[in-house]
C-alpha positions as CSV (number, residue, x, y, z in Angstrom):
1,M,0.0,0.0,0.0
2,R,1.1,3.6,-0.7
3,R,1.5,5.6,2.5
4,A,-0.4,8.9,3.0
5,R,1.6,12.1,2.6
6,D,2.8,13.8,5.8
7,E,0.5,16.7,6.6
8,S,2.3,18.0,9.7
9,G,2.2,21.9,9.9
10,F,-1.2,22.4,8.3
11,A,-2.9,23.2,11.6
12,L,-0.3,25.9,12.3
13,I,-1.0,27.6,9.0
14,A,-4.7,27.5,9.5
15,A,-4.3,29.0,13.0
16,L,-2.1,31.8,11.6
17,L,-4.7,32.6,8.9
18,S,-7.4,32.7,11.5
19,L,-5.3,35.0,13.7
20,F,-4.7,37.4,10.8
21,I,-8.4,37.5,10.0
22,L,-9.4,38.1,13.6
23,T,-6.7,40.7,14.0
24,G,-8.0,42.5,10.9
25,L,-11.5,42.4,12.2
26,G,-10.4,43.8,15.5
27,V,-8.4,46.6,13.9
28,G,-11.4,47.4,11.7
29,L,-13.8,47.5,14.7
30,L,-11.4,49.7,16.6
31,T,-11.0,52.0,13.6
32,L,-14.8,52.1,13.2
33,T,-15.3,52.8,16.9
34,D,-12.7,55.6,16.8
35,Q,-14.3,57.2,13.8
36,Q,-17.7,57.0,15.4
37,Q,-16.4,58.5,18.6
38,K,-14.8,61.4,16.6
39,A,-18.1,61.8,14.7
40,S,-20.0,61.8,17.9
41,S,-17.6,64.3,19.5
42,S,-17.9,66.5,16.4
43,E,-21.6,66.3,16.4
44,Q,-21.7,67.1,20.1
45,A,-19.4,70.1,19.5
46,S,-21.7,71.3,16.7
47,E,-24.7,70.9,18.9
48,I,-23.0,72.8,21.7
49,S,-22.0,75.5,19.2
50,F,-25.6,75.8,18.0
51,N,-26.9,76.1,21.5
52,V,-24.4,78.8,22.4
53,A,-25.1,80.7,19.2
54,E,-28.8,80.5,19.8
55,A,-28.5,81.6,23.4
56,A,-26.4,84.6,22.4
57,L,-28.8,85.4,19.6
58,N,-31.8,85.4,22.0
59,A,-29.8,87.4,24.5
60,Q,-29.0,90.1,21.9
61,I,-32.6,90.3,20.8
62,G,-33.4,90.7,24.5
63,Q,-31.1,93.7,24.6
64,L,-32.8,95.2,21.5
65,A,-36.1,94.7,23.3
66,R,-34.9,96.9,26.1
67,A,-33.4,99.7,23.9
68,W,-33.7,100.0,20.2
69,P,-30.4,101.6,18.9
70,S,-30.6,105.0,17.2
71,E,-28.2,107.3,15.5
72,G,-27.6,109.0,18.8
73,E,-27.0,105.7,20.6
74,P,-25.8,103.1,18.2
75,Y,-24.6,99.7,19.3
76,V,-21.0,98.6,19.3
77,S,-19.6,97.0,16.2
78,V,-19.1,93.5,17.8
79,C,-20.1,91.9,21.1
80,T,-18.1,89.2,22.9
81,A,-17.8,88.1,26.5
82,S,-14.8,90.4,26.9
83,T,-16.4,93.5,25.4
84,T,-19.8,93.4,27.0
85,T,-20.7,96.2,29.4
86,A,-23.8,97.3,31.2
87,T,-24.5,100.1,28.7
88,N,-23.2,99.1,25.3
89,G,-26.2,96.9,24.2
90,C,-24.2,93.6,24.3
91,P,-25.7,90.5,25.9
92,S,-24.7,89.9,29.5
93,A,-21.6,87.6,29.6
94,E,-22.4,86.6,33.2
95,S,-26.0,85.6,32.4
96,L,-24.9,83.6,29.3
97,A,-22.1,81.8,31.3
98,K,-24.6,80.8,34.0
99,G,-27.3,79.7,31.5
100,Y,-25.0,77.9,29.2
101,P,-21.9,76.7,31.2
102,V,-19.8,75.3,28.3
103,T,-16.2,74.1,29.1
104,G,-13.4,73.4,26.7
105,S,-14.9,75.6,24.0
106,T,-11.8,77.8,23.5
107,C,-10.2,77.1,20.2
108,T,-6.4,76.9,20.7
109,K,-5.7,76.5,17.0
110,G,-6.3,80.2,16.4
111,G,-8.1,81.7,13.5
112,N,-11.2,83.9,13.0
113,E,-14.7,83.5,11.8
114,A,-15.9,85.2,8.6
115,W,-16.6,88.6,10.2
116,G,-13.3,88.7,12.1
117,S,-14.1,87.5,15.6
118,S,-11.5,85.1,17.1
119,L,-12.5,81.5,17.4
120,G,-11.2,81.7,20.9
121,N,-14.5,83.6,21.8
122,Q,-17.2,81.2,23.0
123,W,-19.8,83.5,21.4
124,T,-20.0,86.7,19.3
125,T,-23.0,88.8,18.3
126,Y,-23.3,91.6,15.7
127,V,-26.2,94.1,15.2
128,R,-26.5,95.6,11.7
129,D,-29.2,97.6,9.9
130,D,-31.0,96.0,7.0
131,G,-29.9,98.8,4.7
132,P,-27.6,101.8,4.5
133,L,-28.2,105.2,6.1
134,N,-31.5,106.6,4.7
135,G,-31.5,103.9,2.2
136,S,-34.0,101.2,1.2
137,P,-34.0,97.9,3.2
138,N,-32.4,94.8,1.8
139,T,-35.0,92.1,1.7
140,V,-32.5,89.3,1.2
141,Y,-29.5,88.8,3.6
142,N,-26.1,89.3,2.0
143,S,-23.3,88.8,4.4
144,A,-20.8,91.1,2.6
145,E,-23.3,94.0,2.4
146,V,-24.7,93.7,5.9
147,L,-21.3,93.7,7.5
148,G,-20.7,97.3,6.4
149,D,-24.2,98.6,7.4
150,P,-24.7,100.8,10.4
151,T,-25.1,99.4,13.9
152,Y,-28.5,101.1,14.4
153,D,-31.8,101.5,12.5
154,A,-30.3,104.0,10.0
155,N,-33.1,103.6,7.4
156,N,-35.8,103.9,10.1
157,D,-37.8,100.9,9.0
158,G,-37.9,99.3,12.4
159,K,-35.8,96.2,11.5
160,L,-32.2,95.1,12.2
161,W,-30.1,92.0,11.5
162,V,-28.7,90.1,14.4
163,R,-25.8,87.7,13.6
164,S,-24.6,85.3,16.3
165,V,-21.6,82.9,16.3
166,G,-21.1,80.0,18.8
167,V,-17.8,78.1,19.1
168,S,-17.1,74.8,20.8
169,Q,-13.9,72.7,20.2
170,C,-13.0,74.9,17.2
171,R,-16.4,74.1,15.5
172,L,-18.6,77.1,14.9
173,V,-22.2,77.7,14.1
174,T,-23.5,81.0,12.7
175,L,-27.1,82.1,13.0
176,I,-29.0,85.1,11.8
177,S,-32.4,86.6,12.4
178,L,-34.1,89.8,11.2
179,V,-35.4,91.5,14.3
180,S,-38.4,93.9,14.2
181,E,-39.1,96.8,16.6
182,Q,-42.5,96.3,18.3
183,L,-44.7,99.4,18.5
184,V,-48.2,99.6,20.0
185,S,-50.8,102.3,19.6
186,V,-51.3,104.7,22.5
187,P,-54.9,105.9,23.0
188,F,-55.0,109.6,23.5
189,P,-57.9,112.1,23.8
190,E,-59.1,113.5,20.5
191,S,-60.1,116.9,21.9
192,A,-58.9,120.1,20.2
193,I,-57.8,121.6,23.5
194,A,-58.3,120.1,27.0
195,G,-57.4,121.3,30.4
196,N,-59.0,122.8,33.5
197,W,-59.5,126.3,32.0
198,F,-58.6,128.5,29.0
199,T,-58.6,132.1,28.1
200,T,-57.9,134.4,25.2
201,G,-56.0,137.6,25.8
202,N,-57.4,139.3,22.6
203,K,-60.4,141.5,22.8
204,G,-61.3,141.3,19.1
205,N,-63.9,139.0,17.5
206,K,-61.6,137.3,15.0
207,I,-61.0,133.5,15.1
208,I,-58.2,132.6,17.5
209,L,-59.1,128.9,17.9
210,N,-60.0,127.1,14.7
211,T,-61.4,123.9,16.1
212,Q,-61.9,122.1,12.8
213,G,-59.0,122.8,10.4
214,K,-59.0,120.1,7.7
215,A,-60.7,117.5,9.9
216,K,-64.1,116.2,8.9
217,E,-65.5,116.9,12.4
218,P,-64.4,119.7,14.8
219,G,-62.5,118.9,18.0
220,G,-64.0,119.6,21.4
221,V,-62.9,122.4,23.7
222,S,-62.9,120.2,26.9
223,M,-62.5,122.0,30.2
224,R,-63.0,120.5,33.6
225,C,-63.5,123.8,35.4
226,E,-62.5,122.4,38.8
227,G,-62.5,125.2,41.4
228,R,-63.7,127.8,38.8
229,T,-66.9,129.4,37.9
230,A,-68.3,129.4,34.4
231,E,-67.1,133.0,33.9
232,N,-63.5,132.3,34.6
233,C,-63.3,128.8,33.2
234,E,-63.8,129.5,29.5
235,E,-63.0,133.1,28.8
236,Y,-63.4,134.1,25.2
237,R,-65.3,136.6,23.0
238,P,-67.9,135.6,20.5
239,G,-66.3,134.5,17.2
240,Q,-63.0,133.6,18.7
241,V,-63.8,129.9,18.8
242,E,-65.0,128.5,15.5
243,P,-66.7,126.1,15.3
244,N,-67.7,126.7,18.9
245,T,-67.3,123.4,20.7
246,T,-66.9,124.7,24.2
247,N,-69.8,122.5,25.4
248,A,-67.7,119.3,24.9
249,A,-67.5,116.9,27.8
250,P,-64.5,117.3,30.1
251,T,-61.4,115.2,29.3
252,P,-60.3,113.0,32.2
253,S,-57.1,113.8,34.0
254,P,-54.5,112.4,33.6
255,A,-54.9,111.9,29.9
256,L,-52.3,109.0,30.0
257,T,-51.4,106.6,32.7
258,A,-48.0,106.4,34.3
259,S,-47.2,103.2,32.3
260,Q,-48.3,104.7,29.0
261,R,-46.1,107.7,29.7
262,E,-43.2,105.4,30.6
263,S,-43.6,103.7,27.2
264,L,-43.4,107.0,25.5
265,K,-40.4,108.0,27.5
266,V,-38.6,104.8,26.4
267,T,-39.6,105.5,22.8
268,A,-38.3,109.1,23.0
269,E,-35.0,107.9,24.6
270,V,-34.5,105.4,21.8
271,A,-35.0,108.1,19.3
272,G,-32.7,110.5,21.1
273,R,-35.5,112.9,22.0
274,F,-35.5,112.4,25.8
275,F,-34.6,115.2,28.2
276,P,-34.1,113.8,31.7
277,K,-34.5,115.7,35.0
278,G,-32.3,118.7,35.1
279,K,-31.8,118.9,31.3
280,C,-34.2,121.2,29.4
281,P,-34.4,121.9,25.6
282,A,-32.3,125.0,24.9
283,S,-34.0,125.8,21.5
284,F,-37.4,125.4,19.9
285,S,-35.9,123.1,17.3
286,Q,-35.1,120.5,19.9
287,L,-38.9,119.9,20.3
288,A,-39.2,118.4,16.8
289,G,-40.1,114.8,16.3
290,E,-42.5,112.2,17.8
291,P,-42.4,111.7,20.7
292,T,-40.3,114.2,22.5
293,Y,-40.3,113.6,26.3
294,I,-39.2,116.3,28.8
295,E,-39.1,115.3,32.5
296,G,-38.4,118.8,33.8
297,P,-38.9,120.9,35.7
298,C,-38.6,123.2,32.8
299,E,-40.0,126.7,32.1
300,L,-39.7,126.7,28.3
301,S,-40.1,130.0,26.4
302,F,-39.3,130.4,22.7
303,K,-39.7,133.4,20.5
304,G,-38.8,133.1,16.8
305,N,-40.1,132.3,13.3
306,E,-39.4,128.6,13.2
307,V,-41.8,125.9,12.0
308,L,-41.5,122.4,13.5
309,N,-42.7,119.3,11.9
310,S,-45.6,119.4,9.4
311,E,-49.3,118.5,9.5
312,A,-48.6,115.3,7.5
313,N,-45.7,114.4,9.8
314,P,-46.5,115.9,13.2
315,G,-44.7,115.7,16.5
316,F,-45.8,114.9,20.0
317,I,-44.4,116.6,23.1
318,V,-44.8,115.2,26.7
319,L,-43.9,117.9,29.2
320,Q,-43.9,116.1,32.5
321,N,-43.1,119.0,34.8
322,G,-43.1,122.5,33.6
323,T,-44.6,125.2,31.4
324,L,-44.3,126.1,27.7
325,E,-44.6,129.5,26.1
326,L,-44.5,130.2,22.4
327,D,-44.2,133.7,21.0
328,G,-43.3,135.5,17.8
329,G,-44.0,133.4,14.7
330,D,-43.0,130.0,16.1
331,E,-45.3,127.2,14.9
332,Y,-45.6,123.7,16.2
333,N,-47.3,121.0,14.2
334,G,-48.4,118.2,16.6
335,T,-49.8,117.6,20.0
336,I,-48.6,119.2,23.2
337,Y,-49.3,117.2,26.4
338,A,-48.5,118.8,29.7
339,V,-48.7,116.4,32.6
340,N,-48.5,119.3,35.0
341,E,-46.6,117.3,37.7
342,Q,-45.9,120.6,39.4
343,K,-49.7,120.8,40.2
344,S,-50.0,124.3,38.8
345,S,-53.4,126.0,38.6
346,G,-52.0,128.8,36.5
347,I,-51.0,129.0,32.8
348,V,-49.2,125.8,31.7
349,V,-49.3,126.4,28.0
350,H,-49.2,129.9,26.6
351,L,-49.5,131.0,22.9
352,Q,-49.0,134.6,22.2
353,G,-48.0,136.9,19.4
354,K,-48.4,135.1,16.1
355,S,-47.3,131.8,17.4
356,R,-49.4,128.7,16.5
357,V,-50.1,125.1,17.3
358,R,-51.6,123.0,14.5
359,G,-52.7,119.9,16.3
360,S,-54.0,119.6,19.9
361,I,-53.2,120.8,23.4
362,V,-53.9,118.8,26.6
363,V,-53.1,119.9,30.1
364,D,-53.6,117.7,33.2
365,G,-54.7,118.7,36.7
366,T,-55.9,122.3,37.4
367,G,-53.6,124.0,34.9
368,G,-54.9,126.1,32.0
369,I,-54.1,127.3,28.5
370,Q,-53.9,130.9,27.4
371,F,-54.1,132.2,23.8
372,G,-53.5,135.8,22.5
373,D,-53.2,136.5,18.8
374,S,-51.5,139.9,18.3
375,G,-53.0,140.7,14.9
376,G,-54.7,139.7,11.8
377,K,-58.3,139.7,10.6
378,G,-59.4,136.2,11.3
379,H,-57.6,134.5,8.5
380,E,-55.9,131.1,9.1
381,E,-52.4,132.6,8.9
382,N,-53.1,134.6,12.0
383,E,-54.9,132.0,14.2
384,N,-53.2,130.9,17.3
385,Y,-54.6,127.4,17.1
386,I,-55.8,125.1,14.3
387,Y,-57.1,121.6,15.0
388,S,-55.4,118.5,13.6
389,L,-55.7,115.0,14.9
390,N,-52.8,113.4,13.0
391,A,-50.3,113.3,15.9
392,V,-52.9,111.5,18.1
393,L,-53.9,109.0,15.5
394,N,-50.3,108.1,14.7
395,L,-49.0,107.9,18.4
396,R,-47.0,104.7,18.9
397,A,-44.9,103.5,21.8
398,F,-41.9,101.1,21.9
399,Q,-42.8,97.8,23.4
400,G,-39.8,95.6,22.7
401,A,-38.4,93.6,19.8
402,A,-38.8,90.2,18.3
403,G,-37.4,88.0,15.6
404,T,-39.2,88.3,12.3
405,R,-41.0,85.2,11.2
406,N,-39.1,82.8,8.9
407,S,-35.9,84.9,9.1
408,F,-34.0,82.6,11.6
409,R,-31.5,80.3,9.9
410,V,-28.1,78.7,10.1
411,L,-25.5,80.4,7.7
412,P,-23.1,78.4,5.6
413,T,-19.4,78.5,6.5
414,G,-17.8,81.8,5.4
415,Q,-20.9,83.9,5.9
């Protein structure tokens, strides 16, 4: 018989092959696990970056809700944890750190994001207008154009871009949102003039108070007459009030609540038309715009030939404490509201000479209004007062800010 061949060593070869295969599988599994861990870490970093960017975005919108930036008080060019202060409009670094305590987010590799902020910053926010100064708004976001736009509402359309960057482990996420200023209507009496009493200093029978102007219906002359008789509450001669609406119901005092006045104060402050206590307007021109808020105490007296605002674009003055006198040919288009915080029972608003208010006048408390045209024959150009309701109908107060619907999105890298 033929003997079988010697097969010694075959088992060793098989074992080595099995070992190589198992080793390859092990290495493959380790590589896959490592890649998955890196992917998971990268995804986690991106998620953290998104959360940080969103938190900073919301915090910046919160700052806009407190104070809408104006030309007089623009925001800073860039906000980071190291540049934020209590007054520059940036988000509170302390609040963000407590609300989103992220560790290990500093990027040690260096470099900057597209708008120049270091990747070593955990968060960065930017506020930009949606168009150039006095220009038309850009309806589509363009990173290169928006970067150079002003840091306040330069085109006065009540909208601003907020751009926010969040960084974690050198991964960044950039978000944007178009933020809109929130304004609410403020109800105000539609009287022509309202107060506790009024008088005309002219003895002629010409028109001094034109209570209709271009309105469809005349405005009421609404006096409360507290502590006064009929004779010294509405002192005028026949023909001086046309149409004669002196039988109108009294206007309640105060005309606006404290909270409504506070809203107008914030609105005026945003627009750069707020005069705090101890600071009074030095010139008639400083009373222009809507609204202008004067805390006082101020005894304002102006004599000139200047015209402020227009009937189509009227102003609105809130004089919290003080009096106002116009003389010469000064003309104010809009509403004058004297809160009369000083509790005067004398003259609070005084028009004399050929000065004029085209709008409405309201005085709270027991204060009064005095008119006194120096000349003319009853023609409109010589009337001390002409009724117009435009300022009252258009009165709005700032009530915060909010992101515009469908404007929130994540930007691609480089924008």
